[in-house]
N, C-alpha and C positions, 0 to 999 in steps of 0.2 A: 337630585338637582343641587347644583352648587350655588350658594347664595353669594351675592356681590356686595352686600352691605349688612352691617350688624343690626340685630334687633335690640330693644332696650335691655334685655337680660344680659346680652353679651357686653354691652357698654358698662352695665352695673358691675360685672365681674372685674373688668379692667380698672374701673374707678375704685372698687373696694380694695383691690390688691395694692395699688399705688398709695391709697390713703392709709392703709394699715402700716405699710413700710415707712411712710414719711411722717405720719402724725401720731403714731401710738408707740410710746417708749417701751423699751424692752422689759423694764421692771414691772409693767402692768400685766405680765403673763401669769401663768399658774405654775405651781410646783407639784409635779407628780413624783417621779423618782429623781428626775432632773428638771431644772428650770425650763419651762416651755414658753417662749416669747409669743406675743400676740400674732406676729407675722406667720409663725408656724401654724397656730391654731386656725387662722383664717385661710392660710394656704391650703390646708388639708380640705377644708370645705369647698374652696374654689376649684380644686382639682376634681372633686366629685361632681360639681356643677358642670364644668367644662366637658367632662367625660360623657355627660348626658346630652349635651348639645350636638346638633348635627354639624359636621365639618363644613367649612366654607371654601376649602381648597383641598387639592390632593395632598396626601401625606405618605411618607414612607421612610425607611431607615436610610441614613446617610453616613458620611464619614464622621461627622460630629457625634452621632449616636454611638458609633463603633468606639471612638476614643473615650467617650464618657463611660460606656460599658466596661472598657478596659480599665479605666480608673477605678470603677466600683469593684471590679474583681480583685485588682491589686490591693485595695484597702480591705475588702470583705474577707478574703481568705485568711489573712493573719488575725482578723477580728474573730472569726469562728474558732480559731485555735487558741484564742485567749491572749494573743500578742498585741492587742490594741485595747486601750483602757475603755471601760464601758461608756464613760461620758463622751469620749471621742467617737465611739460607734454611734451614739445618739446624734451627734453633730453630723456625721456622715449621712445618716438616714433623714433626719428632720430638716437639715438645711441644704446640704449639697444635693441630695437626690430630689427632695421635694421642690427646691427652687428650680432645678433643671427641668423636671417633669412639668411643672406649672408653666414655665416659659415655652416649652416644647408644645404643650397642648394649646396654649393661648393663641399662637399664630396659626393653628389649624382651624380654630373656631372664630377668630376675630381678625378682620383686615388689618394689615400693617398700619395703614393710615390712622385707624382708630387708636391703636396703641401709641403711636407717635403723638397724636393730639392730646390724649389723656395724660401721658407722661409730661408733655410740655406744660399743660395747665397746672398740674400738681406741683411740678418743680418750680414753676414761676411763683406759686404761693409759698413754697418752701423758702425760696430766695427772699421774698418780701418779709417773711417772718424772721429770717436770719438777720436781715438788715435792721429790722425793728428791734430785735434782741440786742444787737450791738449798740444802737442809739439809746435805748432805754435802760440797758444794763439788766434787763429782766428776761428770764427764760420761763415762759408760761408752762412748759412741760415739766420742769422740775418742781412746780408747785403741786403736781399730782403725786404727793408723797405716799410711799408704800413701804412698810417695814420689810426688811429682808436684805440679803447680801447683794442682790442685783442693784437695788436703789443706792446702797452704800458705795457700790463700785462705779455706777454710771450716772447717778443723779446729782453729782457735784459738778460745779462749773470750773473751768480753767481760765487762767489769765496768761497773757504774754506781754511783757513790756508795760504792764499797768493797764492794759485793755482786756476786756472780756473777749474770749474766743467763742464765737457763736457755734452752737452745736444742735440747736433745734430739738427734735424728738429723737435724735440719733445717739444720744448719750456720750458723744465725743466729737470734738471739732474735726478730727480726721475723717470719721465716718460720714459726717455731714458734707464736708468739703469734697471728698472723692466721689461720693454718690451724686452730688450735684454736678460735678465736673463731667462725669461720664454720661450725664443726661443731655449734654450739648448736642450729640448727634441726633437725638430724638427731636430736639427743637429745630435743627436745621433741616431735618427730613420731613417735618410736619407740613400741613397744607396752609399754614399761615402766609399772609403776604409778607414780602421782604421787610417792610418797615416794622411789622410786628415781630418777625423773627429777630430783628436787630434789638428791639426793646427787650424781648425775652432773654436774649443772649447777654445783654447788659445787666439784667437783674441777676441771672445766674453768676455772672462774673463778679458782681458786687458781693453776693453771698459767699463766694469762694474766698474773696479777699478778706472778709471779716472773720474768717476762721483762722487767719494768720498761720496757715499751714503751707509750707513750701511745696510739699507733695501735691496738695490739692490744686495749687496754682499751676504747677507743672502739668498735671493731668488736664486741667482746663485748656491751657494753651495747646497741648498735644492733641486733644480731641478736636478743638476748633481747627487747628492747622491741617489735620488729616482730612477732615471733611472738605475744607476749602480747596485743598490741593488735589484730592483724589475722589471726591464725591460726585464727579461728573455733573450731569444736568440737575442734580438736587438743588444746587445754588447757582445763580447766574454770575456772569463775569463782573458786572458792576457791583453786585452785592459783595463779591469777594474783595474787590478793590476798596469798597466802603468799610467793610469790617476790618481789613488790615490797617487802613489809614486811621480810623477812629480808635482801633485797638492800640495802635502805637501812641496816639495822643493820650489815651487813658493811662497807659503804662507809664509814660513819662510824667504825667500829673500825679500818679499815685506812688511812684517809686520813692520819693523822699519820705512820705509818711510811713509806708510799709518798712522802709529801711530803718527809720528811727525807732519803730516798734521792736525790730529785731536787735537793734543796737542797745536799746533799753533793757531788753531781755537778758543781755550779757551772756554769761556762760550757760544759762538754761537752754538757749537755742542751739549753741554749738555742742553742748554735751549730749543733747538728744541725737545729733548726727553721729557723734563718736560712739554712742551706745549701740547704734545700729551696726556700726562697723565691728564692734566687739562681738556681736552675735555670730559672726562667721566662725568663731572658735567652736560653735556647737555643730557645725557641719560634719566634722569627722565622727561625731557620736551617732550619726544616723546609721540605721541598718537598711538593708534592701527592702524588707517588708516588715511592717509592724512598728511599735513604739520604741523610741530611743531608750537605751539603758540609763541615760542621764536623767530620765523623768523621775521625779519624786513628789509626793504629796505631803504638804506641811500644814500643821494646824487644822483648821476647819475646811479642808478640801482645797487649799491653795496649791496649784501645780507649779513646780519649779523644774527647770532644766539646768542642772548644776546650780549656779547662783542666780540664774535669770528667771524672773517671773513674767515680765512683759516681753513677749517675742514680737517685736515690731517689724516683722518680715513674713508675709503670708506664705512664701515658698519654704522658708526655713521652718516655720511653724508646722506646715503640712508634712514636711519631711520628718520632723521630730515625732509627729503623731502617727503617721502611717508608713513611713519609709521613703527612701530616695527614689525608688522606681515610680511610685505614683506621681512624684514631682516631675519626673522626666515626661510622663504622659501629659501632665498639665502644660508643660512648656511646649511640647509638640503640638498640642491643640492650639495654643496661642500663636505659634509660628504658622499654622495652617490659616488662622484668621488673618495674619499679616500678609500672607500670599494672596488671599482673596482681595484685601485692600489694595495691594500693589497692582493686581490685575484688573482693578476697577470693576470687580464683580461683587462687591460687598454691599449688604444692606446696612442700615444704621446700627442695629444691634452689634454687628461685627465690628464696626468702627468703635463703638462703645467698649467692646471687649478688648480690642487692641489698646485703647487709651488707658486701660487699667495698668499698663506696664510699670509706670513709676511707683504706683501704690503697691504692686505685688512684692516689691523688695524693700518697702519702707513702712508699710502699714500691716498690722495683724488683721486677720479675719475677726472683726468684733461686731457686736450688737447685730442689728438687722442688715448691716452692710454685707455680711457674709452671704446670707440667703439671696440678697439682691444681686450680687455678682453671679451666682449660679443661675438665677432666673434669667439674667442677660445672656449667659452662655446657652441656655435653652432656646431663647429667642434667636440667637445667632445661628444655632444649628438647624433650626427649622427651614429658613429660606434656602439653605444649601440643598436640602432634599427636594424642595419645590423647584429650584433651578434645574436640578438633574432631570426630574420628570417632565418639566415644561419643555426643555430642549429636546428630550427624546420623543415625547408624544406629540408635541404641537409644532415644532419647528424643524424636525428631522435633523437635529444636531446643529442647527445654526446658532450663532452667538447673538442672542437677543440682548439689546442694551439693557442695563439694570433698570433704568427709569421705565421703559416700556414693560419690562417683566413685572416690576412692582405694580404698575397700574393695572395690568391685565389679570394678574393672579391675586393681588391683595384687595382689589376693589378700590372704590374712591376714598371712603373714610374721611373725607374732609368736611 
């Protein structure tokens, strides 16, 4: 029997996952051979719980699963032969694979509407805390002091132009900003009334602004614009008009303040952009499979590629760790998501995945943002399989509108 609504245990699983990602800093994890962050520890438990629960919808393998399996093979084969560093193998298993499997399992056990609703509630709270952090100048999460390299690296706060950059429990303003920005599709796809969607969107937007991250702001605008333009019946016409109008007013009102912050930051802001451009010189050092020969370990485990320690580009970092072929697979998967969006066949996780585009080339995979991205990839892959089986088994190949498909397959969830 296929269930149409989640029981308490299923909701608890979703709440537990978003809570540990959004409110438990990476430095509160444990050290085994490698640092294991709380999101990984909780994720392992939740995968076990979800595996024991009865599915609420059909499941099967789809194109997304094939691409992710190809990615794993491309990364795992050189790892087995010793051509990938052990800590990078651990990241592949504990963050990429675990995040994807968790997202993949979650949407076979929990209705989409429930995931949207929980994500909306949690990220609204994240947004409120980020604004409070900016106003008070206090980050409550960095008060959770713990000895160790992770706290030294991620437990310090940043400023830009004399203002604190909010970072919440994410350990970095970019991780907070991008994670919040790509939660926008969940808000717009939730069962909230339009006025509450608008309020939630405003809270998330304010949180992104106080990170003073250009990438985060771009991801926020990109995610919002994609859903408004191509989200179909998820949002109404007048809601679109209202969001665009109020968004333009807010942008005009905030532009002088944000501009003054970047002006006050001076060369710090411009040099960060130039540094990302300089990273392109690492591309020729990539090999097809395995770690780049430019990799070197300095001091107490600090990894450098030539003279670069911080690789603020997820695609380049992945290529340096695992080879350029896995990066090609990742880009193909992202392009497939883009095709779904353009064909108006995408669910909200697919929109969220597409909206990561600006961050993929300007932000490293850091803290819990990394596992969160692959969790979204798992969410995005699951509806593709559901769509295929639904059209084949229930509609004899007809093209059911996404809204009807979501309501029928995912349950109410509101």
